[in-house]
PDB file of N, CA, C and O in Angstrom:
ATOM      1  N   MET A   1     -13.456  -7.283   7.974  1.00  0.00           N
ATOM      2  CA  MET A   1     -12.720  -6.310   7.202  1.00  0.00           C
ATOM      3  C   MET A   1     -13.666  -5.496   6.334  1.00  0.00           C
ATOM      4  O   MET A   1     -13.353  -4.360   5.976  1.00  0.00           O
ATOM      5  N   ASP A   2     -14.806  -6.054   5.995  1.00  0.00           N
ATOM      6  CA  ASP A   2     -15.734  -5.361   5.107  1.00  0.00           C
ATOM      7  C   ASP A   2     -16.163  -4.002   5.660  1.00  0.00           C
ATOM      8  O   ASP A   2     -16.302  -3.033   4.914  1.00  0.00           O
ATOM      9  N   GLU A   3     -16.368  -3.942   6.967  1.00  0.00           N
ATOM     10  CA  GLU A   3     -16.775  -2.676   7.583  1.00  0.00           C
ATOM     11  C   GLU A   3     -15.684  -1.617   7.425  1.00  0.00           C
ATOM     12  O   GLU A   3     -15.974  -0.461   7.114  1.00  0.00           O
ATOM     13  N   VAL A   4     -14.443  -2.010   7.636  1.00  0.00           N
ATOM     14  CA  VAL A   4     -13.314  -1.083   7.502  1.00  0.00           C
ATOM     15  C   VAL A   4     -13.156  -0.670   6.043  1.00  0.00           C
ATOM     16  O   VAL A   4     -12.916   0.502   5.750  1.00  0.00           O
ATOM     17  N   VAL A   5     -13.289  -1.618   5.136  1.00  0.00           N
ATOM     18  CA  VAL A   5     -13.169  -1.326   3.701  1.00  0.00           C
ATOM     19  C   VAL A   5     -14.231  -0.316   3.279  1.00  0.00           C
ATOM     20  O   VAL A   5     -13.931   0.637   2.560  1.00  0.00           O
ATOM     21  N   LYS A   6     -15.462  -0.519   3.721  1.00  0.00           N
ATOM     22  CA  LYS A   6     -16.536   0.415   3.365  1.00  0.00           C
ATOM     23  C   LYS A   6     -16.270   1.808   3.924  1.00  0.00           C
ATOM     24  O   LYS A   6     -16.525   2.810   3.255  1.00  0.00           O
ATOM     25  N   LEU A   7     -15.760   1.868   5.144  1.00  0.00           N
ATOM     26  CA  LEU A   7     -15.448   3.154   5.755  1.00  0.00           C
ATOM     27  C   LEU A   7     -14.339   3.870   4.985  1.00  0.00           C
ATOM     28  O   LEU A   7     -14.448   5.064   4.705  1.00  0.00           O
ATOM     29  N   VAL A   8     -13.281   3.150   4.645  1.00  0.00           N
ATOM     30  CA  VAL A   8     -12.177   3.745   3.882  1.00  0.00           C
ATOM     31  C   VAL A   8     -12.675   4.198   2.516  1.00  0.00           C
ATOM     32  O   VAL A   8     -12.326   5.284   2.054  1.00  0.00           O
ATOM     33  N   SER A   9     -13.484   3.377   1.873  1.00  0.00           N
ATOM     34  CA  SER A   9     -14.031   3.719   0.564  1.00  0.00           C
ATOM     35  C   SER A   9     -14.827   5.019   0.624  1.00  0.00           C
ATOM     36  O   SER A   9     -14.662   5.907  -0.212  1.00  0.00           O
ATOM     37  N   LYS A  10     -15.685   5.109   1.622  1.00  0.00           N
ATOM     38  CA  LYS A  10     -16.536   6.292   1.768  1.00  0.00           C
ATOM     39  C   LYS A  10     -15.711   7.537   2.098  1.00  0.00           C
ATOM     40  O   LYS A  10     -15.884   8.586   1.477  1.00  0.00           O
ATOM     41  N   LYS A  11     -14.817   7.416   3.075  1.00  0.00           N
ATOM     42  CA  LYS A  11     -14.038   8.579   3.530  1.00  0.00           C
ATOM     43  C   LYS A  11     -13.038   9.052   2.479  1.00  0.00           C
ATOM     44  O   LYS A  11     -12.802  10.252   2.340  1.00  0.00           O
ATOM     45  N   ALA A  12     -12.447   8.106   1.736  1.00  0.00           N
ATOM     46  CA  ALA A  12     -11.421   8.465   0.760  1.00  0.00           C
ATOM     47  C   ALA A  12     -11.994   8.717  -0.632  1.00  0.00           C
ATOM     48  O   ALA A  12     -11.298   9.221  -1.513  1.00  0.00           O
ATOM     49  N   GLY A  13     -13.262   8.367  -0.825  1.00  0.00           N
ATOM     50  CA  GLY A  13     -13.876   8.571  -2.135  1.00  0.00           C
ATOM     51  C   GLY A  13     -13.292   7.652  -3.200  1.00  0.00           C
ATOM     52  O   GLY A  13     -13.118   8.051  -4.352  1.00  0.00           O
ATOM     53  N   ILE A  14     -12.989   6.405  -2.799  1.00  0.00           N
ATOM     54  CA  ILE A  14     -12.434   5.427  -3.731  1.00  0.00           C
ATOM     55  C   ILE A  14     -13.353   4.212  -3.770  1.00  0.00           C
ATOM     56  O   ILE A  14     -14.246   4.070  -2.934  1.00  0.00           O
ATOM     57  N   THR A  15     -13.128   3.340  -4.746  1.00  0.00           N
ATOM     58  CA  THR A  15     -13.960   2.143  -4.849  1.00  0.00           C
ATOM     59  C   THR A  15     -13.648   1.192  -3.696  1.00  0.00           C
ATOM     60  O   THR A  15     -12.606   1.297  -3.049  1.00  0.00           O
ATOM     61  N   GLU A  16     -14.560   0.273  -3.455  1.00  0.00           N
ATOM     62  CA  GLU A  16     -14.327  -0.713  -2.397  1.00  0.00           C
ATOM     63  C   GLU A  16     -13.148  -1.618  -2.735  1.00  0.00           C
ATOM     64  O   GLU A  16     -12.430  -2.054  -1.834  1.00  0.00           O
ATOM     65  N   ASP A  17     -12.938  -1.905  -4.010  1.00  0.00           N
ATOM     66  CA  ASP A  17     -11.776  -2.719  -4.396  1.00  0.00           C
ATOM     67  C   ASP A  17     -10.475  -1.991  -4.060  1.00  0.00           C
ATOM     68  O   ASP A  17      -9.534  -2.595  -3.546  1.00  0.00           O
ATOM     69  N   GLN A  18     -10.429  -0.697  -4.351  1.00  0.00           N
ATOM     70  CA  GLN A  18      -9.246   0.097  -4.019  1.00  0.00           C
ATOM     71  C   GLN A  18      -9.066   0.189  -2.505  1.00  0.00           C
ATOM     72  O   GLN A  18      -7.948   0.103  -1.998  1.00  0.00           O
ATOM     73  N   ALA A  19     -10.160   0.362  -1.802  1.00  0.00           N
ATOM     74  CA  ALA A  19     -10.101   0.454  -0.343  1.00  0.00           C
ATOM     75  C   ALA A  19      -9.627  -0.860   0.269  1.00  0.00           C
ATOM     76  O   ALA A  19      -8.865  -0.852   1.236  1.00  0.00           O
ATOM     77  N   ARG A  20     -10.068  -1.982  -0.282  1.00  0.00           N
ATOM     78  CA  ARG A  20      -9.644  -3.294   0.230  1.00  0.00           C
ATOM     79  C   ARG A  20      -8.129  -3.448   0.093  1.00  0.00           C
ATOM     80  O   ARG A  20      -7.465  -3.938   1.007  1.00  0.00           O
ATOM     81  N   ILE A  21      -7.594  -3.032  -1.040  1.00  0.00           N
ATOM     82  CA  ILE A  21      -6.142  -3.092  -1.240  1.00  0.00           C
ATOM     83  C   ILE A  21      -5.438  -2.200  -0.221  1.00  0.00           C
ATOM     84  O   ILE A  21      -4.444  -2.604   0.382  1.00  0.00           O
ATOM     85  N   ALA A  22      -5.954  -0.991  -0.030  1.00  0.00           N
ATOM     86  CA  ALA A  22      -5.345  -0.059   0.924  1.00  0.00           C
ATOM     87  C   ALA A  22      -5.366  -0.622   2.342  1.00  0.00           C
ATOM     88  O   ALA A  22      -4.371  -0.534   3.061  1.00  0.00           O
ATOM     89  N   VAL A  23      -6.485  -1.192   2.741  1.00  0.00           N
ATOM     90  CA  VAL A  23      -6.606  -1.760   4.087  1.00  0.00           C
ATOM     91  C   VAL A  23      -5.635  -2.925   4.252  1.00  0.00           C
ATOM     92  O   VAL A  23      -4.997  -3.056   5.297  1.00  0.00           O
ATOM     93  N   GLN A  24      -5.519  -3.765   3.240  1.00  0.00           N
ATOM     94  CA  GLN A  24      -4.597  -4.900   3.320  1.00  0.00           C
ATOM     95  C   GLN A  24      -3.147  -4.433   3.416  1.00  0.00           C
ATOM     96  O   GLN A  24      -2.361  -4.998   4.176  1.00  0.00           O
ATOM     97  N   VAL A  25      -2.794  -3.410   2.650  1.00  0.00           N
ATOM     98  CA  VAL A  25      -1.426  -2.887   2.690  1.00  0.00           C
ATOM     99  C   VAL A  25      -1.118  -2.316   4.074  1.00  0.00           C
ATOM    100  O   VAL A  25      -0.073  -2.613   4.654  1.00  0.00           O
ATOM    101  N   VAL A  26      -2.023  -1.503   4.596  1.00  0.00           N
ATOM    102  CA  VAL A  26      -1.809  -0.901   5.917  1.00  0.00           C
ATOM    103  C   VAL A  26      -1.746  -1.984   6.992  1.00  0.00           C
ATOM    104  O   VAL A  26      -0.891  -1.928   7.876  1.00  0.00           O
ATOM    105  N   ALA A  27      -2.633  -2.956   6.925  1.00  0.00           N
ATOM    106  CA  ALA A  27      -2.628  -4.039   7.910  1.00  0.00           C
ATOM    107  C   ALA A  27      -1.307  -4.795   7.873  1.00  0.00           C
ATOM    108  O   ALA A  27      -0.752  -5.122   8.921  1.00  0.00           O
ATOM    109  N   ASN A  28      -0.805  -5.070   6.692  1.00  0.00           N
ATOM    110  CA  ASN A  28       0.468  -5.794   6.576  1.00  0.00           C
ATOM    111  C   ASN A  28       1.637  -4.979   7.107  1.00  0.00           C
ATOM    112  O   ASN A  28       2.529  -5.526   7.755  1.00  0.00           O
ATOM    113  N   VAL A  29       1.645  -3.684   6.842  1.00  0.00           N
ATOM    114  CA  VAL A  29       2.710  -2.824   7.366  1.00  0.00           C
ATOM    115  C   VAL A  29       2.656  -2.809   8.894  1.00  0.00           C
ATOM    116  O   VAL A  29       3.684  -2.944   9.558  1.00  0.00           O
ATOM    117  N   LEU A  30       1.465  -2.646   9.442  1.00  0.00           N
ATOM    118  CA  LEU A  30       1.327  -2.635  10.900  1.00  0.00           C
ATOM    119  C   LEU A  30       1.781  -3.955  11.506  1.00  0.00           C
ATOM    120  O   LEU A  30       2.516  -3.969  12.494  1.00  0.00           O
ATOM    121  N   LYS A  31       1.344  -5.066  10.914  1.00  0.00           N
ATOM    122  CA  LYS A  31       1.712  -6.379  11.452  1.00  0.00           C
ATOM    123  C   LYS A  31       3.219  -6.601  11.393  1.00  0.00           C
ATOM    124  O   LYS A  31       3.788  -7.226  12.288  1.00  0.00           O
ATOM    125  N   ASP A  32       3.868  -6.097  10.350  1.00  0.00           N
ATOM    126  CA  ASP A  32       5.321  -6.238  10.228  1.00  0.00           C
ATOM    127  C   ASP A  32       6.066  -5.454  11.304  1.00  0.00           C
ATOM    128  O   ASP A  32       7.179  -5.819  11.684  1.00  0.00           O
ATOM    129  N   ARG A  33       5.456  -4.378  11.795  1.00  0.00           N
ATOM    130  CA  ARG A  33       6.132  -3.498  12.751  1.00  0.00           C
ATOM    131  C   ARG A  33       5.721  -3.726  14.202  1.00  0.00           C
ATOM    132  O   ARG A  33       6.335  -3.180  15.119  1.00  0.00           O
ATOM    133  N   MET A  34       4.694  -4.523  14.405  1.00  0.00           N
ATOM    134  CA  MET A  34       4.179  -4.756  15.759  1.00  0.00           C
ATOM    135  C   MET A  34       4.805  -5.999  16.375  1.00  0.00           C
ATOM    136  O   MET A  34       5.261  -6.897  15.667  1.00  0.00           O
ATOM    137  N   PRO A  35       4.821  -6.037  17.704  1.00  0.00           N
ATOM    138  CA  PRO A  35       5.200  -7.285  18.363  1.00  0.00           C
ATOM    139  C   PRO A  35       4.220  -8.385  17.950  1.00  0.00           C
ATOM    140  O   PRO A  35       3.057  -8.109  17.656  1.00  0.00           O
ATOM    141  N   GLU A  36       4.689  -9.613  17.929  1.00  0.00           N
ATOM    142  CA  GLU A  36       3.895 -10.739  17.425  1.00  0.00           C
ATOM    143  C   GLU A  36       2.509 -10.841  18.062  1.00  0.00           C
ATOM    144  O   GLU A  36       1.525 -11.082  17.363  1.00  0.00           O
ATOM    145  N   GLY A  37       2.423 -10.663  19.358  1.00  0.00           N
ATOM    146  CA  GLY A  37       1.138 -10.772  20.048  1.00  0.00           C
ATOM    147  C   GLY A  37       0.121  -9.753  19.577  1.00  0.00           C
ATOM    148  O   GLY A  37      -1.065 -10.062  19.461  1.00  0.00           O
ATOM    149  N   LEU A  38       0.571  -8.552  19.308  1.00  0.00           N
ATOM    150  CA  LEU A  38      -0.336  -7.516  18.810  1.00  0.00           C
ATOM    151  C   LEU A  38      -0.649  -7.718  17.333  1.00  0.00           C
ATOM    152  O   LEU A  38      -1.773  -7.481  16.891  1.00  0.00           O
ATOM    153  N   ALA A  39       0.338  -8.151  16.583  1.00  0.00           N
ATOM    154  CA  ALA A  39       0.147  -8.328  15.142  1.00  0.00           C
ATOM    155  C   ALA A  39      -0.992  -9.293  14.846  1.00  0.00           C
ATOM    156  O   ALA A  39      -1.778  -9.062  13.928  1.00  0.00           O
ATOM    157  N   SER A  40      -1.086 -10.358  15.608  1.00  0.00           N
ATOM    158  CA  SER A  40      -2.156 -11.329  15.363  1.00  0.00           C
ATOM    159  C   SER A  40      -3.529 -10.725  15.646  1.00  0.00           C
ATOM    160  O   SER A  40      -4.530 -11.163  15.078  1.00  0.00           O
ATOM    161  N   GLN A  41      -3.581  -9.729  16.516  1.00  0.00           N
ATOM    162  CA  GLN A  41      -4.853  -9.090  16.840  1.00  0.00           C
ATOM    163  C   GLN A  41      -5.380  -8.237  15.689  1.00  0.00           C
ATOM    164  O   GLN A  41      -6.584  -7.997  15.600  1.00  0.00           O
ATOM    165  N   VAL A  42      -4.498  -7.780  14.815  1.00  0.00           N
ATOM    166  CA  VAL A  42      -4.942  -7.012  13.646  1.00  0.00           C
ATOM    167  C   VAL A  42      -5.847  -7.886  12.787  1.00  0.00           C
ATOM    168  O   VAL A  42      -6.916  -7.449  12.360  1.00  0.00           O
ATOM    169  N   ASP A  43      -5.422  -9.116  12.535  1.00  0.00           N
ATOM    170  CA  ASP A  43      -6.246 -10.036  11.737  1.00  0.00           C
ATOM    171  C   ASP A  43      -7.559 -10.352  12.436  1.00  0.00           C
ATOM    172  O   ASP A  43      -8.610 -10.402  11.795  1.00  0.00           O
ATOM    173  N   VAL A  44      -7.506 -10.564  13.740  1.00  0.00           N
ATOM    174  CA  VAL A  44      -8.724 -10.855  14.504  1.00  0.00           C
ATOM    175  C   VAL A  44      -9.709  -9.704  14.346  1.00  0.00           C
ATOM    176  O   VAL A  44     -10.894  -9.922  14.097  1.00  0.00           O
ATOM    177  N   TYR A  45      -9.218  -8.491  14.491  1.00  0.00           N
ATOM    178  CA  TYR A  45     -10.080  -7.314  14.383  1.00  0.00           C
ATOM    179  C   TYR A  45     -10.654  -7.173  12.971  1.00  0.00           C
ATOM    180  O   TYR A  45     -11.851  -6.940  12.802  1.00  0.00           O
ATOM    181  N   LEU A  46      -9.800  -7.315  11.965  1.00  0.00           N
ATOM    182  CA  LEU A  46     -10.254  -7.127  10.590  1.00  0.00           C
ATOM    183  C   LEU A  46     -11.203  -8.226  10.126  1.00  0.00           C
ATOM    184  O   LEU A  46     -12.013  -8.002   9.227  1.00  0.00           O
ATOM    185  N   LYS A  47     -11.113  -9.391  10.718  1.00  0.00           N
ATOM    186  CA  LYS A  47     -12.034 -10.471  10.363  1.00  0.00           C
ATOM    187  C   LYS A  47     -13.381 -10.306  11.049  1.00  0.00           C
ATOM    188  O   LYS A  47     -14.305 -11.083  10.809  1.00  0.00           O
ATOM    189  N   GLY A  48     -13.493  -9.296  11.900  1.00  0.00           N
ATOM    190  CA  GLY A  48     -14.764  -9.034  12.554  1.00  0.00           C
ATOM    191  C   GLY A  48     -14.971  -9.828  13.820  1.00  0.00           C
ATOM    192  O   GLY A  48     -16.077  -9.860  14.360  1.00  0.00           O
ATOM    193  N   ASN A  49     -13.921 -10.471  14.304  1.00  0.00           N
ATOM    194  CA  ASN A  49     -14.031 -11.269  15.519  1.00  0.00           C
ATOM    195  C   ASN A  49     -13.674 -10.471  16.761  1.00  0.00           C
ATOM    196  O   ASN A  49     -13.724 -10.995  17.874  1.00  0.00           O
ATOM    197  N   GLY A  50     -13.319  -9.226  16.578  1.00  0.00           N
ATOM    198  CA  GLY A  50     -12.927  -8.403  17.714  1.00  0.00           C
ATOM    199  C   GLY A  50     -13.892  -7.260  17.892  1.00  0.00           C
ATOM    200  O   GLY A  50     -14.402  -6.701  16.922  1.00  0.00           O
ATOM    201  N   GLY A  51     -14.136  -6.922  19.122  1.00  0.00           N
ATOM    202  CA  GLY A  51     -14.994  -5.787  19.404  1.00  0.00           C
ATOM    203  C   GLY A  51     -14.199  -4.505  19.416  1.00  0.00           C
ATOM    204  O   GLY A  51     -12.986  -4.505  19.207  1.00  0.00           O
ATOM    205  N   LYS A  52     -14.885  -3.427  19.661  1.00  0.00           N
ATOM    206  CA  LYS A  52     -14.257  -2.113  19.655  1.00  0.00           C
ATOM    207  C   LYS A  52     -13.121  -2.022  20.666  1.00  0.00           C
ATOM    208  O   LYS A  52     -12.118  -1.360  20.400  1.00  0.00           O
ATOM    209  N   ASN A  53     -13.255  -2.663  21.800  1.00  0.00           N
ATOM    210  CA  ASN A  53     -12.253  -2.551  22.854  1.00  0.00           C
ATOM    211  C   ASN A  53     -11.274  -3.713  22.886  1.00  0.00           C
ATOM    212  O   ASN A  53     -10.414  -3.761  23.766  1.00  0.00           O
ATOM    213  N   ASP A  54     -11.378  -4.642  21.960  1.00  0.00           N
ATOM    214  CA  ASP A  54     -10.520  -5.821  21.995  1.00  0.00           C
ATOM    215  C   ASP A  54      -9.047  -5.511  21.776  1.00  0.00           C
ATOM    216  O   ASP A  54      -8.190  -6.301  22.169  1.00  0.00           O
ATOM    217  N   LEU A  55      -8.742  -4.401  21.170  1.00  0.00           N
ATOM    218  CA  LEU A  55      -7.351  -4.080  20.899  1.00  0.00           C
ATOM    219  C   LEU A  55      -6.718  -3.272  22.023  1.00  0.00           C
ATOM    220  O   LEU A  55      -5.556  -2.876  21.929  1.00  0.00           O
ATOM    221  N   GLY A  56      -7.466  -3.031  23.068  1.00  0.00           N
ATOM    222  CA  GLY A  56      -6.906  -2.354  24.232  1.00  0.00           C
ATOM    223  C   GLY A  56      -6.336  -0.996  23.890  1.00  0.00           C
ATOM    224  O   GLY A  56      -7.003  -0.174  23.261  1.00  0.00           O
ATOM    225  N   ASP A  57      -5.104  -0.761  24.302  1.00  0.00           N
ATOM    226  CA  ASP A  57      -4.451   0.533  24.099  1.00  0.00           C
ATOM    227  C   ASP A  57      -3.628   0.541  22.818  1.00  0.00           C
ATOM    228  O   ASP A  57      -2.518   1.073  22.797  1.00  0.00           O
ATOM    229  N   ILE A  58      -4.157  -0.037  21.765  1.00  0.00           N
ATOM    230  CA  ILE A  58      -3.384  -0.125  20.531  1.00  0.00           C
ATOM    231  C   ILE A  58      -3.088   1.261  19.956  1.00  0.00           C
ATOM    232  O   ILE A  58      -2.035   1.467  19.352  1.00  0.00           O
ATOM    233  N   GLY A  59      -4.004   2.207  20.138  1.00  0.00           N
ATOM    234  CA  GLY A  59      -3.756   3.559  19.640  1.00  0.00           C
ATOM    235  C   GLY A  59      -2.514   4.159  20.270  1.00  0.00           C
ATOM    236  O   GLY A  59      -1.688   4.752  19.577  1.00  0.00           O
ATOM    237  N   GLY A  60      -2.377   4.009  21.569  1.00  0.00           N
ATOM    238  CA  GLY A  60      -1.198   4.519  22.258  1.00  0.00           C
ATOM    239  C   GLY A  60       0.065   3.799  21.831  1.00  0.00           C
ATOM    240  O   GLY A  60       1.116   4.418  21.666  1.00  0.00           O
ATOM    241  N   LYS A  61      -0.037   2.499  21.655  1.00  0.00           N
ATOM    242  CA  LYS A  61       1.126   1.713  21.236  1.00  0.00           C
ATOM    243  C   LYS A  61       1.541   2.076  19.819  1.00  0.00           C
ATOM    244  O   LYS A  61       2.733   2.185  19.529  1.00  0.00           O
ATOM    245  N   LEU A  62       0.569   2.265  18.935  1.00  0.00           N
ATOM    246  CA  LEU A  62       0.896   2.647  17.563  1.00  0.00           C
ATOM    247  C   LEU A  62       1.495   4.045  17.514  1.00  0.00           C
ATOM    248  O   LEU A  62       2.432   4.303  16.759  1.00  0.00           O
ATOM    249  N   GLY A  63       0.948   4.941  18.323  1.00  0.00           N
ATOM    250  CA  GLY A  63       1.502   6.292  18.369  1.00  0.00           C
ATOM    251  C   GLY A  63       2.958   6.271  18.786  1.00  0.00           C
ATOM    252  O   GLY A  63       3.783   6.982  18.213  1.00  0.00           O
ATOM    253  N   GLY A  64       3.279   5.458  19.783  1.00  0.00           N
ATOM    254  CA  GLY A  64       4.659   5.332  20.230  1.00  0.00           C
ATOM    255  C   GLY A  64       5.546   4.731  19.157  1.00  0.00           C
ATOM    256  O   GLY A  64       6.713   5.102  19.023  1.00  0.00           O
ATOM    257  N   MET A  65       4.994   3.807  18.399  1.00  0.00           N
ATOM    258  CA  MET A  65       5.758   3.157  17.343  1.00  0.00           C
ATOM    259  C   MET A  65       6.127   4.150  16.241  1.00  0.00           C
ATOM    260  O   MET A  65       7.168   4.014  15.598  1.00  0.00           O
ATOM    261  N   PHE A  66       5.274   5.138  16.031  1.00  0.00           N
ATOM    262  CA  PHE A  66       5.516   6.122  14.981  1.00  0.00           C
ATOM    263  C   PHE A  66       6.043   7.443  15.529  1.00  0.00           C
ATOM    264  O   PHE A  66       6.004   8.464  14.842  1.00  0.00           O
ATOM    265  N   GLY A  67       6.537   7.423  16.768  1.00  0.00           N
ATOM    266  CA  GLY A  67       7.208   8.591  17.319  1.00  0.00           C
ATOM    267  C   GLY A  67       6.351   9.495  18.172  1.00  0.00           C
ATOM    268  O   GLY A  67       6.864  10.471  18.719  1.00  0.00           O
ATOM    269  N   LYS A  68       5.062   9.214  18.311  1.00  0.00           N
ATOM    270  CA  LYS A  68       4.204  10.033  19.167  1.00  0.00           C
ATOM    271  C   LYS A  68       4.094   9.379  20.524  1.00  0.00           C
ATOM    272  O   LYS A  68       4.107   8.153  20.635  1.00  0.00           O
ATOM    273  N   LYS A  69       3.984  10.192  21.552  1.00  0.00           N
ATOM    274  CA  LYS A  69       3.863   9.647  22.908  1.00  0.00           C
ATOM    275  C   LYS A  69       2.600  10.120  23.556  1.00  0.00           C
ATOM    276  O   LYS A  69       2.324   9.765  24.702  1.00  0.00           O
TER     277      LYS A  69
END
């Protein structure tokens, strides 16, 4: 998660503590809205145990979840 937190901090111009809270909030919202199998992968990815391609087509699935196809 540290890599994501640093990226959010840099891009948003906020402290790492603020970015960590933001990442946790977004991760929890996503996990609440995803099917169980995908939700567990969010934690795997944020803990650094997942590679760039480990989430498969998650972008497409998330887009569909939020109304984009």
